[in-house]
N, C-alpha and C positions, 0 to 999 in steps of 0.2 A: 511698305508693310508686306506686300506680296513677296518681295525678295527675301525678307527676314523669314517669313513662314516657309518659303522654299528651301532656304538654308537649313532651317531647324529640321525640316523633313528629311533632308539628305543626312544630317548629322545623326538623326534618330535611326535611320536605316542602317548607317555605318555601325552605330553602337549596337543595334539589335543583331546584325549580322556577326559582329565580333563576339557577342555573348554566345550566340548559337554555335559558332565555330569552336569557341573554347570549351563549351559543354561537350560537343562531339569528340574533340580531341582528348579531353580528359577521360571520357568513357572509353575511347579507343585505347588509350594507354592502360586503363584499368582492366581491360579484357585481353589485349594482345600480349602484353609483357608477362603477366602471370601465366597465361596459357603457354607461352614459349618456355618458361622455366618449368612448368609441370610436365610438358611433353618430354623435355630433356631429362628430367628427373626419372620419369618412367623408362627411358631409353638407356639408363645407366648399365643394365646387363649387356646391351648391345655394344656399349663402349668397351666393355671388358672382352667380349667375344670377337667383334670386329670393329676396331676403332675407326678404320677408314669410312665404313658405312655410316658410322655414328655421326662423324664430322661432315659427311655429305648431306645427311638429313638436316643437321644443324645449319649448315650453309644455306640450304633452301629456305628454312624458316627465317634466317637471318635476313636474306634478300626480301622476304615478304614484309618484315618489319620495316626495313628501309623504304620499301615501295609505299607503305602506309604513310610514312613521313613525307615522301615525295608527293603523294596524293593531296596532302594538306595544301601545298603550294599550287599544285596542278588545278584544283577546283576554284582557286582564287584568281586563276589566270597568270600565274607566275611560271613562265616557260623558259626554255633554254635554246639558244641558237649556238651551233658549234662551228668552229673555224679551224683552219690549218690542217695538219695531218690527220688522217683517218686511223684511229687506234684500234678499231675492231678487229682487223687481221691479226694483231698480236695479242689478242685477249687471252689466249691460252699459254703465252709465254711469260716468264718472270720479268717483273719490271718494278722500278722504284719511281714513284710519282711524286714530284715536288710542285707545290702550289703556293701562289701568293695568298696572303691572309689579310682580309679587310674587316671581316665580322663574323659572327656566329652563323650567319646565313651561308657562308661558304661551304660548310659541311652539308647543309641540306641541298645546296646546289650540286655538289658532287654525288650525293645519294641519288639524285634524280638523273643526272646526265649519264652516270654509269650503269643505269638499270638495263639498257639495251646493248651492253658491251659483253655479251655471252655470259660466262660463269664468273666474271670479274667480281661482282659484288659478293657472291658466295664464298670467294677464295681470297678476299682481301684482308689486309691487316692495317688497322689505323694507328697512327701515333697522334695522341691528343693531349692537350694540357690536362693536368691532374684534376682540375676542378670539374671536368666533364664526368668524372667517376661519380659525383654526387648528384647528378642530374637523373631524370627518370629513365634515360637510356643507359645509365652507367652500368647497372647490373647485366644488361645484355652484352655490353662491350667487354665486361670482364669474363663472362662465360665464352664469348667468341674468341678471346685471346688478344684483344687490342692492347696497346701499351700506353699508359698514362705517364707522361714525363713532367717532372717538376722543374719549373723555370728558376733562374737565379744562379749567381756564381757559387753560392754556398752548396748547392745541390748538384752542379754541373757534372763533376767528375764521377761521382757515385751513380748518377742517373745513366751515364753512358756504359758503365759496368753492368747496371741492371738491364739495360737495354740489349746488350750483347748476350747476357744470360737468357733473356726472354726470347730472343730470336733462336738461340740454340735449342731451347726447350720446345717452342711452339710452332715456329714457322714451318719447318719441314714436316714435323709430325702431324700437323693439321692440313697439309697440302696447300699452303698459302702460295699465291701467284703473285699478286701486286701488294706493295707496301706503300701507304700514302702518308706523307708528312708535309708539315708547313715549316720550311727552314728559317723563316723570319723570326720565329719564336714568340710570336705575339701579334696582336692586331696592328694594322698600319697606323692608326690614329695614336696609339700608345707608344710605339717604337720610332716613329719618324724622326722626332727631334733628336733623340739620342743617337740614332743611326747617322744622321747628318753631321752631328758633331764629331763622331767617330771617324766618318769619311773625311771630314776637313782636317783632322788631326793627322791622318795617315795618307793624305793626298790620294784619296779614292774618289770614285765618281759621285757627284751630288744627285741623290735620287729623291723624287717627289712622290711617285705613285706606288713605289715599293720601298722596302728597306734592305740594307745589306744582310744577307743570310748568314746564319751560323753553321759552322762546319761539323760540329761534333757528331750529331746523329747520322748526317749523311756519310761521314767517314766510317763510322761503326757499321752502318748497313752494308756499304760496299765491301769492307774487309770480311764481313761475316757471311754474306750471301753470294758473293761472286764465285764463280766456278773454281778458281784458283784455291779457294779456302775449303773446298768440299773434299778433303783427303780422308776424313774419317767419319764415323757415324755420328748422327745428331740425336741427342737424347729426347725421348718421347714423354708422354704424360706420366707413365709409370716408371720411367727410368730405363726402359728397355731400348736396346739400339734400334735405330731407324734403318732398315735394310735397303730402303730405296734412295738414301741420301746421295750415294755415289753415282746413281743413275741420272740425277738431275743435272741440268745444263747450268744452274745458277742464274743470276741476273743477266738478262739479255738486252735490257733497255732501260734508259731513263726517259720518262715521259714529263716533259715541262708543261704544266697546265697554268694558263693565266686566265683569271676570272675578272671580267669587267662589267660593271653595273652602269646603266644609263645616267649620264650627268654626274658620274662618280659618287652616286648615292648608294652605299652598301645596303644590302637587305639583311636584317638581323632575324633571329628566331622569333622575336616578338611579331614581326611582320608576317611570317609564315603561319603563326598561330592565329592571330586576330584578323589578318587579311584586310587591314585598313588602307593599304596603298592600292591604287588602281593597278589593273593588270600590267605586268612588267616583263620584259625579255631581258634575261641575264645572258651575256655572251661569254663563251668559254673557248679559249684558243689552246690547241695542242701542237706541241713539237716534239718529235721523237729523236733520240740519240742512241745509236748502238752502243753497248757497254764498252766496247774496245776503244771508243773515242773519249772515254771518261778516265782521266788519270786517277790513280789510287793513292799516291803519296800525298801528304797533307798540304805542302805548299802549292804544287800545280793544281791540286784539286780545289783549293781555295780560290785561286785564279779563275779556274773554269766555272766554279759556281757563281762568283761574282759577276762573271760575264753573262751568265744566264739571266741574272736579275737586272743587269743593264739592258739586255734585250727585252726583258718584261717592261721596263721603264719605257722603252721606245715603242713597244706594242701598245701600251696603255695610252701613251701620249697621242699616238696616231688615232687610236680609237675615240678618245675624248674630242679630238679635233674634227674627226670626219664621220664618226658613227659606225666605222667598220674597221676591221683589222687589215693590215697590208697583206698583199698576195704573197704566198710562199714561193720559194725559188722555183723557176720554170713556169710560173703562171703569170699571165698578163694582168689579171684582175682577181681579187679575192673571191672565193666561193664559199658560201655558208650553207649549213645543213641544219634544218629545223629538227630538234630532237622531240619525239613524240612518245607518249605512253598510251597504252591501250586501256581505255576507260572500262571496258568489260572486265579485263583482268584485274584492274584496281577495285572494282565493285566486288568481284569474286573473293579477293583476299580479305577485304574489309568484312564481307559477310561471314567468311570463315572464322575471322577473329572474334566476331560478336557470338556466333554460334558456339565456338569453343569456350568462350567465356561463360556463356549460359550453362553449358554442359558441366564445366568444372565446378561452377557455383552450385549446381544441383547435387553433384556427387559429393562435394565437401559438406553441403548442408545435410544430406542424408547420413553421411558418416558421423556428423556431429550429433544428430538426433539419436542415432543408434548408441553412441558412446555415453551421452549424457541425458 
């Protein structure tokens, strides 16, 4: 009887905590996202007068919003340990970031672990499935200039044309530095069987922890953003030439990011919201490749990209067997780094969001009373 009561008490506490977390995050979204939109609406004259200053301010607020999402996991004890190359020294250089994709929690994990990488979060562009456009964060991503890609053979060719146009129009004009994408084109659990059948048919490696990546978006990004392609101006928001395009070095790096969850149990967005899983450490491995090592032509690029995911398979297999990633070249043993966030800073931006929400609510209420 005592065990039943104890179990019921623990379940009740988990449910109460989940409800309180959901209420907090709902209110957090209700104040933070509208405040972000209103601030940018009021700053539209600055966008006309000094576009770079406008997008600099937008980037700062965008980073704050992503930090709020990070704080949801942080306060539940969901932390990140980093392995492999240290990417902070290249945070101001242009890079394409390719990531394995297991669940919706992958995006939240990246939002957290990139917070301490200089201006990366402010100046990054995301490639996400089009369904994210209809989430609570969809409007923010649209304003920021992220690209929503529609999956499936029926849309593939058109989407790649749209992607190139999007990069030409927004990447340079908004001073983006890192572009993040998931080349597998979907979650592991949904694509694994299809990928394995494709691999068997074409005598390709059999992968279990990742799937074979798709080439399309990676090829377009390399062709569009590499230095060799920067011969002319890139269109800006208003269709004016971007005078700084020729001064940019173009992509300098490809950063291969591998996300591993303990016991191969991916963490989804529901877990981040409700916090019902015990404190968990997510492991993120980085490997950097200079852009000169990456082929641009389709066939050799396909082989190169497949090899990266074969390496991801080996990394994840090693992690699931040993609990750690293997050491990088030149090291005798793997060295990990605990990624940390400043709780004072998180509290400050959360407080700013709620204060802003209250101010804008009061202003709009006053205007409504004056008009009606």
